[in-house]
C-alpha positions as CSV (number, residue, x, y, z in Angstrom):
1,X,-2.5,14.8,-48.4
2,X,-4.3,16.7,-51.2
3,X,-7.2,18.9,-50.0
4,X,-9.9,19.4,-52.6
5,X,-11.1,23.0,-52.7
6,X,-14.8,23.1,-53.1
7,X,-17.4,25.7,-53.7
8,X,-21.2,25.7,-53.3
9,X,-22.7,23.7,-56.1
10,X,-24.5,25.9,-58.7
11,X,-28.3,25.6,-58.9
12,X,-27.8,24.1,-62.3
13,X,-25.5,21.3,-61.0
14,X,-28.1,20.2,-58.5
15,X,-30.4,19.0,-61.3
16,X,-34.2,19.0,-61.1
17,X,-35.8,17.4,-58.1
18,X,-37.2,13.9,-58.7
19,X,-41.0,13.8,-59.3
20,X,-41.3,10.7,-57.0
21,X,-40.0,10.5,-53.4
22,X,-36.7,8.9,-53.0
23,X,-36.8,5.3,-51.7
24,X,-34.9,4.8,-48.4
25,X,-31.6,2.9,-48.4
26,X,-33.1,0.0,-46.3
27,X,-36.6,-1.5,-45.9
28,X,-38.0,-4.5,-44.1
29,X,-37.5,-7.7,-46.1
30,X,-34.4,-7.3,-48.2
31,X,-33.1,-10.5,-49.6
32,X,-30.3,-12.2,-47.8
33,X,-28.5,-15.5,-48.3
34,X,-25.1,-14.5,-49.6
35,X,-23.2,-15.9,-46.7
36,X,-23.1,-19.7,-46.7
37,X,-21.3,-21.4,-43.9
38,X,-22.3,-24.8,-45.1
39,X,-21.6,-26.2,-48.5
40,X,-24.4,-27.9,-50.6
41,X,-23.1,-31.4,-49.8
42,X,-22.8,-30.5,-46.1
43,X,-26.5,-29.3,-46.0
44,X,-27.5,-32.6,-47.7
45,X,-25.6,-34.6,-45.1
46,X,-27.3,-32.7,-42.3
47,X,-30.7,-33.2,-43.9
48,X,-30.1,-36.9,-44.2
49,X,-29.3,-37.0,-40.5
50,X,-32.5,-35.0,-39.8
51,X,-34.5,-37.6,-41.7
52,X,-32.8,-40.5,-39.7
53,X,-33.4,-38.8,-36.4
54,X,-37.1,-38.4,-37.1
55,X,-37.7,-41.8,-38.7
56,X,-35.5,-44.0,-36.5
57,X,-35.4,-42.2,-33.1
58,X,-38.5,-40.0,-33.1
59,X,-39.6,-37.9,-30.2
60,X,-41.0,-39.1,-26.8
61,X,-43.9,-37.7,-24.6
62,X,-46.4,-36.7,-27.4
63,X,-49.8,-35.7,-26.0
64,X,-52.7,-38.1,-26.6
65,X,-54.5,-35.7,-28.9
66,X,-51.5,-35.0,-31.2
67,X,-50.6,-38.7,-31.1
68,X,-54.0,-39.6,-32.5
69,X,-53.7,-36.9,-35.3
70,X,-50.1,-38.0,-36.1
71,X,-50.8,-41.7,-36.3
72,X,-53.8,-41.1,-38.5
73,X,-51.6,-39.1,-40.8
74,X,-49.0,-41.9,-41.1
75,X,-46.6,-41.5,-38.1
76,X,-45.7,-44.5,-36.0
77,X,-45.6,-45.0,-32.2
78,X,-42.9,-47.5,-31.2
79,X,-42.9,-49.8,-28.2
80,X,-40.9,-47.2,-26.2
81,X,-43.7,-44.6,-26.8
82,X,-41.7,-42.5,-29.2
83,X,-43.4,-40.9,-32.2
84,X,-41.5,-41.6,-35.4
85,X,-42.0,-39.7,-38.6
86,X,-41.6,-41.7,-41.8
87,X,-39.2,-40.0,-44.3
88,X,-41.8,-39.8,-47.0
89,X,-44.2,-37.9,-44.6
90,X,-41.4,-35.5,-43.6
91,X,-40.5,-34.7,-47.2
92,X,-44.1,-34.4,-48.2
93,X,-44.8,-31.8,-45.5
94,X,-41.7,-29.9,-46.3
95,X,-42.8,-29.9,-50.0
96,X,-46.3,-28.6,-49.3
97,X,-45.9,-26.4,-46.4
98,X,-46.3,-22.5,-46.9
99,X,-43.2,-20.9,-48.3
100,X,-44.2,-17.4,-47.3
101,X,-47.1,-15.4,-45.6
102,X,-47.9,-12.1,-44.3
103,X,-47.0,-11.4,-40.7
104,X,-49.7,-8.8,-39.9
105,X,-49.2,-5.8,-37.7
106,X,-52.0,-4.5,-35.4
107,X,-51.9,-1.6,-37.9
108,X,-51.6,-2.9,-41.6
109,X,-48.8,-0.4,-42.3
110,X,-46.6,-2.8,-40.3
111,X,-47.4,-5.9,-42.3
112,X,-44.3,-7.8,-43.4
113,X,-43.8,-10.8,-45.7
114,X,-42.1,-13.7,-44.1
115,X,-40.2,-16.2,-46.2
116,X,-38.4,-16.2,-49.6
117,X,-35.1,-15.1,-48.1
118,X,-36.4,-11.8,-46.9
119,X,-34.6,-10.6,-43.8
120,X,-36.3,-9.0,-40.8
121,X,-35.2,-8.2,-37.3
122,X,-37.1,-7.9,-34.0
123,X,-37.1,-8.5,-30.2
124,X,-37.5,-11.6,-28.2
125,X,-36.4,-13.2,-25.0
126,X,-37.7,-13.7,-21.5
127,X,-35.5,-11.6,-19.3
128,X,-36.6,-11.7,-15.7
129,X,-34.6,-8.5,-14.9
130,X,-34.2,-5.0,-16.3
131,X,-31.7,-2.4,-15.6
132,X,-33.6,0.4,-14.0
133,X,-33.4,3.6,-16.1
134,X,-33.1,5.9,-13.2
135,X,-30.9,3.9,-10.7
136,X,-28.8,2.0,-13.2
137,X,-29.3,-1.2,-11.1
138,X,-30.8,-4.4,-12.2
139,X,-34.2,-5.3,-10.7
140,X,-37.1,-7.7,-11.5
141,X,-39.0,-6.7,-14.6
142,X,-42.7,-5.6,-14.4
143,X,-45.7,-5.3,-16.6
144,X,-45.1,-1.6,-16.8
145,X,-41.6,-2.3,-18.2
146,X,-43.1,-4.6,-20.8
147,X,-45.5,-1.9,-21.9
148,X,-42.8,0.8,-21.9
149,X,-40.5,-1.3,-24.1
150,X,-43.4,-1.9,-26.5
151,X,-43.9,1.9,-26.7
152,X,-40.2,2.3,-27.5
153,X,-40.2,-0.4,-30.1
154,X,-43.2,1.2,-31.7
155,X,-41.0,4.2,-32.7
156,X,-37.9,2.3,-33.9
157,X,-38.0,1.7,-37.6
158,X,-35.5,-1.1,-37.9
159,X,-37.2,-3.3,-35.3
160,X,-40.0,-4.9,-37.2
161,X,-42.1,-6.6,-34.5
162,X,-42.4,-6.9,-30.8
163,X,-41.9,-10.3,-29.3
164,X,-42.2,-9.8,-25.5
165,X,-38.7,-9.4,-24.2
166,X,-39.3,-9.5,-20.4
167,X,-41.3,-11.8,-18.1
168,X,-43.3,-9.5,-15.8
169,X,-42.7,-10.7,-12.2
170,X,-45.7,-8.8,-10.8
171,X,-48.2,-11.2,-12.4
172,X,-49.6,-13.6,-9.7
173,X,-50.5,-16.6,-11.9
174,X,-49.5,-18.0,-15.2
175,X,-52.9,-17.1,-16.7
176,X,-52.5,-13.6,-15.4
177,X,-49.1,-13.4,-16.9
178,X,-50.2,-14.5,-20.3
179,X,-53.3,-12.4,-20.5
180,X,-51.6,-9.2,-19.3
181,X,-48.5,-9.7,-21.4
182,X,-50.8,-9.9,-24.5
183,X,-52.6,-6.8,-23.3
184,X,-49.4,-4.8,-22.7
185,X,-47.9,-5.7,-26.0
186,X,-51.1,-4.8,-27.9
187,X,-51.5,-1.5,-26.0
188,X,-47.9,-0.5,-26.5
189,X,-47.3,-1.0,-30.2
190,X,-49.2,-1.3,-33.4
191,X,-46.6,-3.6,-34.9
192,X,-47.0,-7.4,-35.0
193,X,-46.6,-8.9,-31.5
194,X,-45.5,-12.4,-30.2
195,X,-46.3,-14.0,-26.8
196,X,-45.0,-17.2,-25.3
197,X,-48.2,-18.9,-24.2
198,X,-47.7,-21.5,-21.5
199,X,-50.7,-23.7,-22.2
200,X,-53.9,-24.1,-24.2
201,X,-55.9,-22.3,-21.5
202,X,-53.9,-19.1,-22.0
203,X,-54.3,-19.3,-25.9
204,X,-58.1,-19.7,-25.5
205,X,-58.3,-17.0,-22.9
206,X,-56.8,-14.3,-25.1
207,X,-58.8,-14.9,-28.2
208,X,-61.7,-12.6,-27.2
209,X,-59.1,-9.9,-26.5
210,X,-57.5,-10.3,-29.9
211,X,-60.9,-10.2,-31.6
212,X,-61.9,-7.1,-29.8
213,X,-58.7,-5.3,-30.8
214,X,-59.2,-6.6,-34.4
215,X,-62.7,-5.2,-34.6
216,X,-65.1,-8.0,-33.5
217,X,-65.8,-11.8,-33.3
218,X,-63.8,-13.7,-35.9
219,X,-61.8,-10.6,-37.1
220,X,-58.5,-11.6,-35.7
221,X,-58.5,-14.8,-37.8
222,X,-58.7,-12.6,-40.9
223,X,-55.6,-10.7,-40.0
224,X,-53.8,-12.5,-37.2
225,X,-51.3,-10.0,-35.7
226,X,-50.3,-12.1,-32.6
227,X,-47.8,-14.9,-33.0
228,X,-47.9,-17.8,-30.5
229,X,-44.4,-18.8,-29.4
230,X,-44.3,-22.4,-28.7
231,X,-41.3,-24.2,-27.3
232,X,-42.9,-27.5,-28.2
233,X,-39.9,-29.6,-27.4
234,X,-37.7,-30.2,-24.4
235,X,-34.3,-31.1,-26.0
236,X,-33.1,-33.6,-26.7
237,X,-36.0,-35.0,-28.8
238,X,-38.9,-34.8,-26.3
239,X,-42.2,-33.1,-26.7
240,X,-43.3,-30.5,-24.0
241,X,-46.7,-31.5,-23.0
242,X,-48.2,-28.1,-22.0
243,X,-46.5,-26.3,-24.9
244,X,-47.9,-28.9,-27.3
245,X,-51.4,-28.2,-26.0
246,X,-50.8,-24.5,-26.6
247,X,-49.6,-25.3,-30.1
248,X,-52.7,-27.3,-30.9
249,X,-54.9,-24.5,-29.6
250,X,-53.0,-21.8,-31.4
251,X,-53.1,-23.5,-34.8
252,X,-56.9,-24.1,-34.5
253,X,-57.2,-20.3,-33.6
254,X,-55.4,-19.3,-36.8
255,X,-52.4,-17.8,-35.0
256,X,-49.0,-17.8,-36.6
257,X,-46.8,-20.3,-34.7
258,X,-43.1,-19.8,-33.8
259,X,-42.0,-23.4,-33.4
260,X,-38.9,-23.1,-31.1
261,X,-36.3,-25.8,-30.4
262,X,-33.8,-24.3,-28.0
263,X,-31.2,-26.9,-27.2
264,X,-27.9,-25.8,-25.7
265,X,-24.8,-27.2,-27.4
266,X,-22.8,-29.2,-25.0
267,X,-25.8,-29.7,-22.5
268,X,-29.1,-30.5,-24.2
269,X,-27.7,-30.6,-27.8
270,X,-24.5,-32.0,-29.2
271,X,-21.3,-30.0,-28.5
272,X,-20.4,-30.5,-32.2
273,X,-22.1,-27.7,-34.1
274,X,-23.3,-29.8,-37.0
275,X,-25.0,-32.2,-34.6
276,X,-26.6,-29.3,-32.8
277,X,-28.0,-27.9,-36.1
278,X,-29.3,-31.4,-37.1
279,X,-31.0,-32.0,-33.8
280,X,-32.7,-28.6,-33.8
281,X,-33.9,-29.0,-37.4
282,X,-35.4,-32.4,-36.5
283,X,-37.1,-31.1,-33.4
284,X,-38.6,-28.1,-35.3
285,X,-39.7,-30.2,-38.3
286,X,-41.6,-32.5,-35.9
287,X,-43.6,-29.5,-34.6
288,X,-44.1,-28.2,-38.2
289,X,-45.5,-31.6,-39.3
290,X,-47.9,-31.6,-36.4
291,X,-49.1,-28.1,-37.3
292,X,-49.6,-29.1,-40.8
293,X,-51.6,-32.1,-39.8
294,X,-53.8,-29.9,-37.8
295,X,-54.1,-27.2,-40.6
296,X,-52.3,-27.5,-43.9
297,X,-52.5,-23.7,-44.3
298,X,-51.0,-22.9,-40.9
299,X,-48.5,-20.1,-40.6
300,X,-45.6,-22.1,-39.2
301,X,-42.2,-20.4,-38.5
302,X,-39.2,-22.9,-38.5
303,X,-37.5,-21.6,-35.4
304,X,-34.2,-23.4,-34.9
305,X,-32.7,-21.9,-31.8
306,X,-29.8,-23.9,-30.7
307,X,-27.8,-22.0,-28.1
308,X,-24.1,-22.3,-27.0
309,X,-22.6,-23.4,-23.7
310,X,-19.3,-22.1,-22.4
311,X,-18.0,-25.6,-21.8
312,X,-15.7,-24.4,-19.0
313,X,-18.7,-23.6,-16.9
314,X,-21.9,-24.8,-18.7
315,X,-23.3,-21.3,-18.8
316,X,-25.0,-20.1,-21.8
317,X,-22.9,-17.9,-24.2
318,X,-25.2,-16.0,-26.4
319,X,-22.6,-13.6,-27.7
320,X,-20.0,-16.2,-28.8
321,X,-18.6,-16.8,-32.3
322,X,-20.0,-20.3,-32.1
323,X,-23.5,-18.9,-31.5
324,X,-23.0,-16.7,-34.7
325,X,-22.1,-19.8,-36.7
326,X,-24.9,-21.9,-35.3
327,X,-27.6,-19.3,-36.0
328,X,-26.3,-18.7,-39.6
329,X,-26.1,-22.5,-40.2
330,X,-29.7,-22.9,-39.1
331,X,-30.8,-20.0,-41.3
332,X,-29.1,-21.7,-44.2
333,X,-30.7,-25.0,-43.5
334,X,-34.1,-23.2,-43.4
335,X,-33.2,-21.8,-46.8
336,X,-32.4,-25.4,-47.9
337,X,-35.9,-26.3,-46.9
338,X,-37.3,-23.0,-48.3
339,X,-39.2,-22.5,-45.0
340,X,-40.2,-19.2,-43.3
341,X,-37.7,-19.2,-40.4
342,X,-36.3,-17.6,-37.2
343,X,-32.9,-17.7,-35.6
344,X,-31.6,-16.0,-32.5
345,X,-28.8,-13.4,-32.6
346,X,-27.7,-10.3,-30.7
347,X,-27.9,-12.0,-27.3
348,X,-24.8,-10.4,-25.8
349,X,-23.3,-11.8,-22.7
350,X,-22.4,-8.3,-21.6
351,X,-24.5,-6.7,-18.9
352,X,-24.1,-3.2,-20.3
353,X,-24.4,-1.6,-23.7
354,X,-20.6,-1.4,-24.0
355,X,-17.9,-2.5,-26.4
356,X,-18.4,-6.2,-25.7
357,X,-22.1,-5.8,-26.4
358,X,-21.6,-3.9,-29.6
359,X,-19.0,-6.4,-30.9
360,X,-21.1,-9.6,-30.0
361,X,-24.4,-8.1,-31.3
362,X,-22.6,-6.9,-34.5
363,X,-21.1,-10.3,-35.7
364,X,-24.0,-12.5,-34.5
365,X,-26.7,-10.4,-36.2
366,X,-24.6,-9.8,-39.3
367,X,-24.0,-13.5,-39.9
368,X,-27.6,-14.4,-39.4
369,X,-28.9,-11.6,-41.7
370,X,-26.4,-12.5,-44.4
371,X,-27.4,-16.2,-44.2
372,X,-30.8,-15.1,-45.1
373,X,-32.8,-15.6,-41.8
374,X,-36.5,-14.6,-42.3
375,X,-36.7,-13.4,-38.7
376,X,-33.8,-12.6,-36.4
377,X,-35.2,-12.7,-32.9
378,X,-33.7,-11.4,-29.6
379,X,-31.5,-9.0,-31.6
380,X,-32.6,-5.8,-29.7
381,X,-32.2,-4.9,-26.1
382,X,-31.0,-8.2,-24.7
383,X,-28.1,-8.5,-22.2
384,X,-26.6,-10.9,-19.8
385,X,-27.2,-14.0,-22.0
386,X,-30.9,-13.2,-22.2
387,X,-31.2,-12.7,-18.4
388,X,-31.5,-8.9,-18.6
389,X,-32.4,-5.8,-20.7
390,X,-32.2,-2.1,-20.6
391,X,-34.0,0.7,-22.4
392,X,-31.0,2.4,-23.9
393,X,-30.0,-0.7,-25.9
394,X,-33.2,-0.7,-28.0
395,X,-32.3,2.6,-29.4
396,X,-28.6,1.7,-29.8
397,X,-29.5,-1.7,-31.4
398,X,-32.0,0.0,-33.8
399,X,-29.0,2.0,-35.2
400,X,-26.9,-1.2,-35.4
401,X,-29.6,-3.2,-37.1
402,X,-30.1,-0.5,-39.7
403,X,-26.4,-0.5,-40.6
404,X,-26.4,-4.4,-40.8
405,X,-29.5,-4.3,-43.1
406,X,-27.7,-1.8,-45.3
407,X,-25.0,-4.4,-45.8
408,X,-27.6,-7.0,-46.6
409,X,-28.9,-4.8,-49.4
410,X,-25.4,-5.0,-50.9
411,X,-23.8,-3.1,-53.8
412,X,-26.0,-2.1,-56.8
413,X,-24.3,-2.8,-60.1
414,X,-26.4,-1.1,-62.8
415,X,-25.6,1.2,-65.8
416,X,-26.2,4.2,-63.7
417,X,-24.4,2.9,-60.6
418,X,-21.3,2.0,-62.6
419,X,-21.2,5.8,-63.3
420,X,-19.1,6.1,-66.5
421,X,-20.9,9.3,-67.6
422,X,-20.7,10.7,-64.0
423,X,-16.9,10.0,-63.8
424,X,-16.3,11.5,-67.3
425,X,-18.3,14.7,-66.3
426,X,-16.4,15.2,-63.2
427,X,-12.9,14.4,-64.6
428,X,-13.4,16.8,-67.4
429,X,-15.3,19.3,-65.3
430,X,-15.1,20.5,-61.6
431,X,-12.9,17.7,-60.4
432,X,-15.1,16.5,-57.6
433,X,-18.5,14.8,-57.0
434,X,-19.9,16.9,-54.3
435,X,-22.2,19.0,-56.5
436,X,-23.0,16.4,-59.0
437,X,-26.7,15.5,-59.5
438,X,-26.0,11.8,-58.9
439,X,-24.5,12.6,-55.5
440,X,-27.7,14.5,-54.5
441,X,-30.0,11.9,-55.9
442,X,-28.2,9.0,-54.1
443,X,-27.5,10.6,-50.8
444,X,-30.8,9.3,-49.5
445,X,-31.3,6.2,-51.5
446,X,-27.8,4.7,-51.1
447,X,-26.6,5.9,-47.7
448,X,-28.0,5.3,-44.2
449,X,-27.4,7.9,-41.5
450,X,-27.2,6.8,-37.8
451,X,-29.2,8.6,-35.1
452,X,-26.9,7.7,-32.3
453,X,-23.5,6.8,-33.6
454,X,-21.2,9.8,-33.7
455,X,-19.3,10.8,-36.8
456,X,-18.1,14.2,-35.8
457,X,-14.4,15.1,-35.5
458,X,-12.7,14.4,-32.2
459,X,-12.6,18.2,-31.4
460,X,-16.2,18.7,-32.2
461,X,-17.1,15.7,-30.0
462,X,-15.1,17.1,-27.2
463,X,-16.6,20.6,-27.6
464,X,-20.1,19.0,-27.3
465,X,-19.3,17.3,-24.0
466,X,-17.4,14.2,-25.0
467,X,-20.5,12.0,-24.4
468,X,-20.5,8.2,-25.1
469,X,-23.3,6.5,-27.1
470,X,-25.1,5.2,-24.1
471,X,-25.4,8.7,-22.6
472,X,-26.7,10.0,-25.9
473,X,-29.2,7.1,-26.2
474,X,-30.7,8.0,-22.8
475,X,-31.5,11.5,-24.1
476,X,-33.4,9.7,-27.0
477,X,-35.3,7.3,-24.6
478,X,-36.6,10.0,-22.3
479,X,-38.7,12.0,-24.8
480,X,-39.8,8.8,-26.7
481,X,-41.2,7.4,-23.5
482,X,-42.5,10.6,-22.0
483,X,-44.5,11.6,-25.1
484,X,-45.5,8.5,-27.0
485,X,-48.6,6.8,-25.7
486,X,-50.2,4.9,-28.5
487,X,-54.0,5.3,-29.2
488,X,-54.6,2.6,-31.8
489,X,-56.9,0.8,-29.4
490,X,-60.1,2.9,-28.9
491,X,-61.0,3.9,-25.4
492,X,-64.3,2.0,-25.7
493,X,-62.4,-1.2,-26.5
494,X,-59.9,-0.7,-23.8
495,X,-62.7,-0.3,-21.2
496,X,-64.3,-3.5,-22.5
497,X,-61.0,-5.3,-22.1
498,X,-60.6,-4.0,-18.6
499,X,-64.1,-5.2,-17.8
500,X,-63.6,-8.7,-19.1
501,X,-60.0,-9.3,-18.0
502,X,-58.0,-8.9,-14.9
503,X,-55.6,-6.2,-16.2
504,X,-52.6,-5.3,-13.9
505,X,-51.5,-2.0,-15.6
506,X,-53.4,1.0,-14.1
507,X,-55.2,3.0,-16.8
508,X,-53.5,6.2,-15.7
509,X,-50.1,4.5,-16.3
510,X,-51.0,4.3,-20.0
511,X,-51.6,8.0,-20.5
512,X,-49.2,10.9,-21.2
513,X,-48.5,13.2,-18.2
514,X,-48.4,10.4,-15.6
515,X,-44.9,11.4,-14.6
516,X,-43.3,8.0,-15.1
517,X,-40.6,9.6,-17.3
């Protein structure tokens, strides 16, 4: 092995510092779509099946209000009560729906552009349990956990929004749950938030809260920073009554809508992956058509979320290779339609942030990102096939997502990047690139450095205590949660919210020095 002897680079070799600050190696919304699990003819075949499913089979159990709107727009209700969508109407809505829009943060600095092949990553899920940070045992999740996860996400650069990832079990009623979930998310982060609203009553109840945080009556509609997550279908091919009511209310309120169809391959969707993709696309398009009938300018997100069953047991397998393919194929079909979209990835079946979790998260998120998913949901913090979460994983996954986004950016091929002059200078000069100006200029623009992953030598790692990644992540979680209590909602507004709503979180729990961490 040849060892290159180096010396400290001279001041001259460093070059002059750039006048403008160096751009980071990754940023929200880099363009994906290079990975294509489906060929163009295969996408066209799936599309034709989608049109057939909507026109010839349709969906059952549509609400009376949406039925009236849909029939007036050209849909047909057959003798079995199934709402059918004519091919011409489907293709017309696909052609005229919004291709991209701004997903607003509570703070404008967190605004991101959704659509156009731009890739983003964030949380999601509805875990009823969380691994307690202190005991290491799973327990029921609470509103305080929801708030703490929001505070953590608020500080993790590669997690671009906060879709509530746990269901707080200390809420007494559904309305209490939806109101307090919205409050905890808003209070914990200034990024865009998303909440799964159960029915129209919940959507209407939170509007004054959203307006208050936005700055006054009607202000939320100008910059809608809360997405309504609507599972508007019960696969296969049935509408969900309460969720459809929530969908209608959310569109009328100007909220972005995450239109979710979450069939499970082999159970509520075909076991054949192509069939599962087609059914999911049909179910989501049905919801998107209804949204566009209500408001042609709606911010609809094409959220095809078919999950996978382990066919030996029927249990969900969120970390499987089949799940990676399904999500990537759905992202590719959304690209075929040129629609802002979402797919799920990173839903490891492991209960711990271990090797299984890292592997399953790595390949599922990577395929979704490289297939060009606009939004990758559930890719931070989720364990046990979406049934659990833990704090350390958000920090670990932030590192992982950053590395994956760096691969999405790809390899720059430009005159400067090809580096002929640099190679000539080094070959005819010092014989190494360590001190060359290009190396210094590109070390922050081309290279991403992990905060948790360990790159030291074995001996240096052993000398430092031989700690694993989860242990190191715990040391990151503690200070982040002990010290970071966001103050983007003024005290006067918070007091107003507490006067007008039944808030579960004690006010003292939301202030530094409360001793929780």
